[in-house]
N, C-alpha and C positions, 0 to 999 in steps of 0.2 A: 732222804728217803730212805725209806726201808728197803735193802736189798732183796729182791725175791730168788729164790732157789731157783736151780734149773729145772728141775721138775714141775715148779709153780709155772715157769716161763712156758715150758712144754705145754701143759693144760691151758695154759691163757690164749695161746698162741695156736692151738692145733698142730703142733710137732709132734710125729710117731717116731720115736727110736731109741736106741740106747748106743749106739755109734759111738766109739770114744772121741773122733773127729767132728761129729756132728755137737758132741757135749762141749767139745774145747770151742767150738765156732760160738756158739750161745753163750759160753764162759766169758769170751773176749766183748761180746757184742754189750755185754751187761757191763763189763769194767770199763768201757770206752762212752758208752750211755751219757754219765754225767758230765764230759768233757763236752768243748766245741770242735774238738777234732775231727776232720773228714776221714771218711770211712769208703773203702774200696772192696767191694763183694764179690768174689769171681767163683765163678763155678759152672758146670755145664747147662745147657739148656734145660728146664725141667726139673732141677734138684731144689726148688723152694728157696729162691735168693730173696723173693719179695717179703718173705716173711721176717727177716734180719732187719732192714730200714724201720717197720714198725715196733719193733723190740726195743731198739735205740729210741726212737722216737718216745714211746710211752715210759722209759726209764728216765728221761732227761728233764731238765728243767724247762724244757719246752714242751711239754705232755698237753699243755691248754692251749698252745700255738698252732697255727696251721701247719697241715701235713700234707702234699702235695706229690704223687706219684707221677713220672712222665716219664713214657715210653720214646725215649730217643729215637729208636728204630721205626716208629710208626707214623712221626709227623714229616712230611715233605721238605726236601732240604730248602726250599725257595722260602718257607714259611716259620722254619723254627726258630729264628731270630725272633721275630715277631711274638709266637707262643711264649719263649722264654724271658723277653727282655720287655715286652710291649711295641708299640706303634705310636706316631702321632698320625692326626686325621690328615690324609692326602699324601702320605709318605710313599705309597703304592698305590695300584689300581685295586679297587675295594677296600682302600681305609676309609669307609665313610666319617668314621670318629675316632677319638683316641681310645686305647686299649690297654689297660693294665697286663703286662706280663707276669709269668709263675714265680718270677723272684719278688718282685715287688708285691703281690697278691700273699706271698708266702713270708712277708719280713715277721720276725720274731720266732717263727716255726722251722719245720724241716722240709727239704724238696728231696726226695729220691728220685734219681737220674737214671733210669732202667735201660740196658744196652747203649750206656754212654760210649762205648767204641765206636758206636754209627753217627757219632756228630761229625759235621765238615769239618774241614780245618781251621775256616773264619769264625765259626761259631767256639772252638774248643779257645780260641783267644780270647773272645769275649767272657767265656767261663772264668777262665784264668785269672783274669781282671778281677772277677768276683772273689775268687778264692783268694787272692793276694791282699785287696783293698775293701772288697765289699762293695765295689763303684761299678756300675753300669751305666750304659746309654741308650733309649729306646732307638726303634729303627727310625729315621726321619727326623732326629732330633740332636742337637747340642749339647743339652743340658745333660749333667752328670748326676745320676740320683745314688742313694745309699739303700742298701738292704743290711739286715743281719740274721743270715739264714745258715743253718747247719745242712752243709752236701753232702748226702750217702749216694754213693754211685755202685752200679753193678754192671758186670759184663759177662757173656760168656766166651769174649774174643781172647785172644794171647795178646794181652797191649804191649809186652816187651817185645814182641813178633811185629807188631804193629808198628811200634816207634823206631824199630830197626828199617821197614821200608816204607817210614817217613808217611804214614797213614795217621799217625797220634804223636800229639806233640810230648816231646819227652819233660819238660817241665811243667806240662800239665799232668801227667802220670805221677809225677812223684809228688805232687801237688795232694792228689787224690788218694795216693796209696799212703796216705800217712798213717792209717791203721790197716792192715790187709786181715779181711776175714775169706777163709776157703771154706766152700761148701763140697764135702764129698760127693761123687757121684753115687747112684743106688746100688750100681753093681759091686762097690767097695764095703758096703754096710750091712753083709755078712745076713744075720736073722732080723735085721729091719724091715727087709723085703716082706717077709711071712707076716711081722705084725703089721705092716702098712697094711697087706692085701687083706687080713682079717678085718682091720679098719674099714677098708673101703667096701667090703661085701656086706658088711653091715649097714653101712650107710646106703649100699645100693637097695638093699633088703627091705629097708624101711621107706627110702623113697618110692621104688615100685611096687610097694606091698607085695613082695615075693618071698619065700623062704630064703634064707641065706646060704649063697653057695660054700663047700668046703672041698679040699684039696686031698686026695689020696697021696701016701708018699712019693710016688713016681712024679707027679705034677710038682709036689712042693720043691723037690730035686731040680726040676726042669728051671722053676721059677730063678732059683738060686745060683743057676749055672748060666742063664741068659743075660746078655751085656746089658740091656737096657738103654740102648740109645738114647731115649726119650724120658729116661729117669722116672721119678717120680708121678709126673703127667704122664707117662705112659702106660705105668702100672694100671693108675685109677681107670685110664680109657678101659684097658683089657680085662679089669675086675667088672667095670659096669656091663660091657658088651656081652660078658660069660653070663653075668646075673639077667639079662634080659633075653638073651637068644639060646641059651643052653635049656633045654627040658630037664634035663637030671640037675639034682641039685649037689652032687658028688661029682667031683672032676678028675679024671685020671691023664696022664701025661698025654696020649692018643686025643683026647679031646681039647687039651689046652694048647696044643702044639699050633694049629692054624690060626690061633689069635695072636701069636708072636710072628710078625710079618718078615722079620730080617731074621729067623733063626737059620734058615738055610743058606743065607747070602754070603756068611763067615764060611760056608764048606762047599764053595762052587770049585772045581776045578781050575787050574791054569787054562787059559784056551791054547788049543792044539797049535802047534809048532812055534810058540814063543816061550823061550825060557824066561824063567822067574828073575826079574833083575833085583839085585840087591834086595833080596828076601822080602819084595812088594807081595802084599796080600790084597786083593781086591777087599774092600768091607761091605759093598751092596753093587747091585745089578746096575745101578746107575752109573758107576765108576766103570764098571766092564763095558758099558756101551758106550760112554764118552773116550774109552780106549780102543774099543773099535773103530769108531767115527775116527778120530784122529790118524789112525793107522791106514783107513781107507784113503782119507786124503792125501796121505804122506803118498800112497802109492800113485791113487791118480795124478797128483803132483808131479811124480817123478816118470810116469807112462807119457803124460802131456810134454814134458822137456824133452825126453827121447824122441818123439815124432816131431816136435818144432826142429831138433838139431838135425833130424835127419832131411826132412823137406827143407830145411834152409844151407844143406849141403855142410855143416860145419862139424859132423862126426867125423873123428879120426878115421884115417886111411885104412889102419888095422881093424877097426869095427865094421868098417863098410867095403866089402871086395869091389874091386873094379873092374869092370868089364873092358875088354878091348876097344869096344867102339860103344860107349855109353849112350843110353837113349837119353837126348836133350829134356832138361827137367822145364816144365811147366807148371808157375806157381798156381796154388787154387785158388779161385775166388773166395772172398770171406763169407762166412756163415751169414744167411740174411737175414737173422734174428740177432744174434750179438757182433757181428763185426768186429771181434777183438783182434787186436795185431800183436800181441804176445802173449805168453803162458801165464804171466802174471794179471793180464788186463780179464784173461779169459776166466780165472779162478774167482777174480773179482764179480764177474757178472753172475757165473755159474753157481758157485759153492755157496755163499749164504743164503740164499733162498732154502736151500734143504735144511741147512742146519737152524735157521729160522723156523721153520715149520715144526723140525722137531722140538726145538725149545717151547716153543707154543703149545703143543701137544702135550708136553710134560707138564708144564705147568696148570693146563686146564685140568687132568688127571690129578695132580696134585690137590687143586682145588675140590674137586670133587670127591676126592677122597676123604676130605678133613670137612666137607659140608660147606665150603665157601669162607673156613675159617682161614685169613690169611697169614696169622701167625704160625698156627699149626702146619700150613701149607710151605713156609717158607722155611722152618725148622726140617721139614721132609725133604727139601730140595737143597739144603745146606747153603740157603744164602741168607740174607738181612731181610728183613720185613719191607724195609724202604725200597730195595732191589727189587722185591717181587712185586712190590705196587708200580714201580716205575714199569716194569714189563708188561703187567696187567695193560697199563694204558697204552705202552706200544704196541701191543697186539690185539686190542680192540675188545678184553676179555671184560669188561667192567658190565655189569649188572645193568 
């Protein structure tokens, strides 16, 4: 196979940029493509990890075989084994016929496991067996099947940390990480930000039939200094919104700033009365909100305990002055609604409802902000798509 240059690969797969780390990632992908080694692609959400499995597949001897991309975080835990490995008829409720899984369908080809860090531990064990021997068993079957599949995985999760906390199998991590490819975040790519902006502005102008927007110097500087937590995906969304909503085609920093929603969050002051601990900085309003809630919960808990100790007569004598003739204590009747006998029981009755309502509201607003797109909402909330889906069902937010 004739090797393509890095520039040719960029043109073929629509990759924009000249950053040295990005070029190195493309070079590694091209070098490993002719082999059957497993590859682990890491990088933050929105950096464009999905391009690299296709580069590997299209430059391999498997390019005429099946290519399947699987978002592991979007498949419910109860059905993911069936999706990956297939099932036998009658193996569970709703299994009305035999079904082939992705590993059987992609035999001779490539499977891209996106968000592999979200796989449940039992599924990780099954995946490890495929990597080691090419063997798997359908759900509800005892027959061992073979497959010849190239596995490329990607994650924005720190798998080393996940291994440390027993959320990811160590042996599977080393099997997947035979060849690591690291995709740099957008904030580290320098002038690539401006190249991508021009490309997205041109695409938006053609798509929506409007003149292309351009940036003044102060706006370009603002783009370069913004941290881009959503990376390339966020830059594309910002560019499209500017192209549609701004009446002027020349954008300065003042016009651009409202389209960067997190830009003020990194400059919020530390809450009054609370010293900054260990140099911790709040990176978003959500973190501040949670911190305030936890502090309130702690204060309420301590207050309840104090009241409980006073009323039960267990306070130290130094803390509660003793009158010469104390009035006899009469225990109050339990609250007619909660009837909690201890501080811990009172907390269990009262507090989860308020926190649950807050979580439900935050999820609903995130879904509204992103037009119901669960993957974008999950990234905004800092949780996996599977967790978001579970919360949506739990709070009755399904459409």
